[in-house]
N, C-alpha and C positions, 0 to 999 in steps of 0.2 A: 626392493627392486634391484635386479641384477643388470648391469650394463657391461656388455662385451665390446671392447674396442677392436673392431675388425682391422682398422688402420688408424694411425695417429699422425700421418704426414701431411704435407701440403698437397694442394690439388695435383701436382705433378709427381708426388712421392719424394722419397729421399733414399738414395741419391737421385737427383734429377737425371733423366736420360741425356747422355752425351755432355754432361756438365763436367768440366775439368777442375772445378774449384777444390780447395783443400778440404772444406767441410764434406763435400760429396765423396771425396776420396777415402775418408775414414768412416763413412756411414755404412758400416758393415755389421753383420750378425744382428744383435739386438738393437743396434743403432740404425738399421735399415727400416724404413717405414713406408707402408702403402698409404694412399690417400685416405683421409679420415672418414670413417663410417662407424655408426654405433648401432648395436643390436640391443634393444631394451626388452628384457623378460621374454625373449624369443618371439615376440609378437609385433614389435614396432622397429622398423629400420629407418634410421635417420641418415640420409644420403646413401645413394647407390653408387658404388665404385667398381672398377674392373676387378674381377676375381672375387667378388664378395662371397659367393657360395663356397669357394675353396678356402677363403680366409676363415669363414665360420666353421668349416669342417676341421681345419687345423686347430681351432680353439675348442673343439669338442661340441659344436653346436650345429644345428641345421636351420636353414631358412624356410623349411616347409610350414612352420607355424606362423610366419609373418603375415599379418592381416592388413598392414598399412605401411607404405613407403613414403616418406616425406623428404623433400629437398630443401636444403638451406642455402645453397650457392645461388648467386644472382643470375640464373638462367631459367628459361621456361620449361625445357624438356629434360628428360632423363640424361644423366651424364654418360651412360653406356647402354648397350642393349640390355633389355630386361630379361633376366633368366626365366625359363619356363616355370610356371607355378607362382611367380610373384605378382602381386597386383601392380597396376600401373602407378608409377610415382606421381605424387601430387604435391601441392603446397597449400598450406592454410593461410588465408588472408590475415594480415596484421590485425591483432585485436580479437580475432575469432577463436573459438574453442571447439575442439573436436573430441568427442567421447567415443572410445572404442568399446566393443562388446566385452572385452576383458575388464572393463572398469577403469582403464587408464584415461586420463584427461590430458589433452595436448593443447596448449594455448600458444598462438603465434605472437611473438613480440616484435615490435618495430625496431629497426636498427638505424644507426647513424650513417651507414654505408649500405650499398646494395646487398640484399640477402635477407634471410628470415631466421630469427632465433626461436627456439622452442622450449617452453616450460612444460615438463612432463610430471604429472602427479599420479602415483599408483594408487590402487584401492586402499592401501594402508596409510596414505597421506605423505609418503616420502616424496621429496621434490628434487627434480633434476633440471638444470638449465644447460642447454646446448646452444653455442653461438657459432655462426659461420665465420670463415676466415676473413680477417681484416675488418671486423665490425665490432661495435660495442652497443649495448642497449641504449635506446633513446627514451626519454620520458619517465625515468624511474623517479619514485618519490619515497618518502619514509613509510608509506603504507604497504610497500612491497614486503611480502613475507620472506623469511630467510630460507635459502635453498640449502639442501643437505649436500649437494654436489654441484659444482660448476665445471663445465667442460668447454674450453674455448681457446682462441688464439692469444695466448698470454705472452708470447714472445713478440708478435707483431703489434698487439694492442694491449699492453699492460694497463693502460688507463681504463680499460673495460672493468678490470677487477677493482680499480680505485672507485669507479662509479658505483659498483655493486656494494662495496664496503660503506660508502657514504650513505647509501639508501638503506643500509641494514640488510640487504639481500644476500650478502656474504658475511658470515660471522666467524668467530674463532674456531668453531667446530665444522665449518664447511670444508669439504674435501675438494681442493682446486686442482684440476687436471689440465695440463697443457696438451693441445692437439694442433693440427694444421702445421706441424713442425716442418720448417723448410731449412735451407742451407744458410740462413742468416746468422746462426750461432753454431759453432762447432759442436757436434753431438758428443754424448758421453759426459765426462766430468764437468766440462765448462757449462753445458746445458743444465745439469743438475744443480750446479752452484748458483747460477743466475735465478733459476726457478725457486730454489730454497730461500733466497733472499726476499722473495715476494710471498712466501708461505704457500708455494705451489709445488707440483711434482709432475714428472712425466713417467709413463709406463710403457712397456714394450707392446707392440701389436699383438693382439690375441688375448690380452689381459681381461679377466672378468672381475669387476668390482661390485661390491654391495653398497648401494646408496644408503647412507645413514650410519654406516659403521665408521666410527672415528678411529682411524689408525694411519700410521705412516705420514701424518701431516707434519711437514717440517716446522721446526721452531725458528721464528725470525729472530736473529740476534738483536738484542736491545741496544747494545753499544758497539759501534764499529768504527775503526780508524782505518782510513785509506791513505797510504803513503805512496809517493812517486816523485820522479824528477819532473823537470819542465817539459810540458807537452807530452807527458807519458800517457795521458788519458785518465788520470786519477779523478778529476772532477766528473767526467762522463760516467765513470764507474760508480762514484758516490751517488750521482743523480739516478742512475739506473736502479740502485738498490731501493729507492723510495718511490719510483714512478707508478707502482701499483697501489699506492696509498694516497688517500685524499687529504686535503688540508695540511700539506707539509709547510713548515715554516723554514724558509731559506735565509740563513743568517750570513750576510756578506760582510766580512771584516775589512775589506779593502777600501770602502768608502769611495768618494769621488775625488778627482784631481783636476782642478780648474786648468783649462788650457791644454791638457794632455789628451790629444785625439786618439793616440794609440791605446791608452788605458780605457778611454770611453768605448772604443771598438771592442775591446775584450769584454767589458761589462755588458755591452749590448748583445754580444754573441752568447754569453751565459744566460741572459734573460730570455732570449729567443728559444733556447734549448729546453727551458723548463716548462712543465705543464701549466696551462693557464690558471688552474685552480690553486696553485701554490702562492703563498704570501711571502713577501721579502721584507727583511729588516736589516738595515745597514747599521751595524753596531759592533763594538769590541767589548761591550759589557755583557759577557757570556754567562756569568754566574746567575743573575736573576732569570735569564731565559731557561737555564737548566733546572733551577729550583721550582719554576712554575709547572703545574700540570698542563698538558695540552697535547696537540698532535705531534707527529714525528718532526724532528728538527735536523736540518742539514747545515753544518758549519763549514764554510769555505772562505778562508782557511786558517789553520792554527799558526802558520808561519807569519801571516800578516798580523794576527793577534799578538804574537810575540814582538813584532816590530813596534807596535803601539805600546805594549807593556814596557819595553826597554826604553822607548822615548819618554814614558811617564816618569821613570826613575833616573833619567839622564845616564843610562848605562854606557853610553859611548865615551864619556869622560872618565879617564882612569882614576882621578881623585874621587869623583862622585861614586864610582863603582866600588872603590875600596872603602869609602867612608859610609857606606850604608846602602848603596844602590843594589849590590849583589843580594844582600839580605832581603831588601824590599821585593826584588824580582822573584826570589825563591818563595816568598810569602804569597805573591800573586799566583804563581804556578800551583802551589799547594792548595790555594783556595779554589782554583779552577778544577783540579783533579778531584778534590773532595766533592765538588758540585756534580761532577760526572758520576762519581761513585754513588751518590745519593739520589740521582735523578731518576724519576719514574717514567720519563719520556723515552721514546725510541730516538737514539742519537746516532747520526753518521757524521763524522768529522774528516776533513781533508787536511793533509799537511805535506810539506815538501821533505823529501829525503835528500839532504845535502852533504852528508858525511862521507860519501864515497867518491867525491869529486876532487878537484884541485884544492889544495890548502890555500885559503884566502891570504892575500899579500899584506893585509893590514891587521893590526891588533883588534880593531873593532869588528872586522869581518870574521876573524877567528872566534871572537867572543860570541857573536851571533850564531855562528855554526855550532859551537859547543852548547849554547843554551837551547838551541832548537833540538839538538840531539837529546838533551836531557828532558825537554818538554815532551817530545815524541815518546820516549821510553816511559815516562810517568803516565802519560795519557793512555798508552797501549796497555799498561798494567791494569787499568780500570775497565778495559773493553773485553767483551767476550770474543770478538772477531777482529782480526787485524789483517789487512791486505797490503801487498806491495805491487804496484802497477809498473810494469816495464814494457815499453813498446806496445802499449795497449793491452797487454796480457796481465791478468790479475793472478798473483801468486799468493796463496793462503799461508800466512805466517802463524796464525793462531785461530782456533775455532773450527 
């Protein structure tokens, strides 16, 4: 099955008309995108958009062979005037299946938001799933067969991919293509980086892809360290890297602080931001978590783990530090980094980058700063991917 993406942008395209934002300003050349529309094997058109015939011609195709036009967006009529020779657009009711004369079968899937998703199976059994903007499949279960290609709004609804993975509808060999791309993420390198973290990719308008051909599927880093200063956006970046995966274990090392309302508000904000399917464990005992097999784990954060570890060896007392506290802490750090090295789980960890600021005024503060720098360096050595977040912008240091 061949799929030509006549457009890959949001309903208004990219750049949006008359939009002065920074993302639209740099959406030029291959980063400019028309509204999303798919041409399947030259016979099925999913979504009719302005200039579809010209877009097909630029991609080396014609719409003269199209026998069916289906709409996915949440409206009843065609999005634009129907070009001469094309059949009138329609919509398949949820749960119903349409069989074309070419042997293609199209089944309409119910969504959790307005719109219709389409599962297309060609005569050879290759399977394509196309999702409308802002929507995810509803009612998936483990009996759903794996799709060879998934095309959908992976920036706006990364949880759609998480649901597909949980149900087995998206597997390691599924080619995941992001469309309906809008100005929410700067195009180019930043978009590619975010999609790659989810095991997905974007392609230029006019690209023709062969369903079932396993190629160019990004490898998701198995161990990632996200560094950053206070309120830099490091936790948001870490959470974003796993929001397309189900059953994530969120390990909170901060614990609770009785009577501290400000801390409670911080914890509540973090919880509200996480997907509802994630589980939370409040612990600083990270080694057993890393040694267990299981779903991806997000550790937030190593700096609070270090505080607990230094408390446990009484590192704040100079005599205790010199009398064995330093050696005990080194052993704890080595045990943690060894567990990271040997872990089979996908691991994303957050830590503070404190070495670039003001030198602490107290010996204990300087000791903590130095030990956190050593911990970050040791942890980063065991990771395939290391990021530094500054003012909400992620800079790749490794990987």
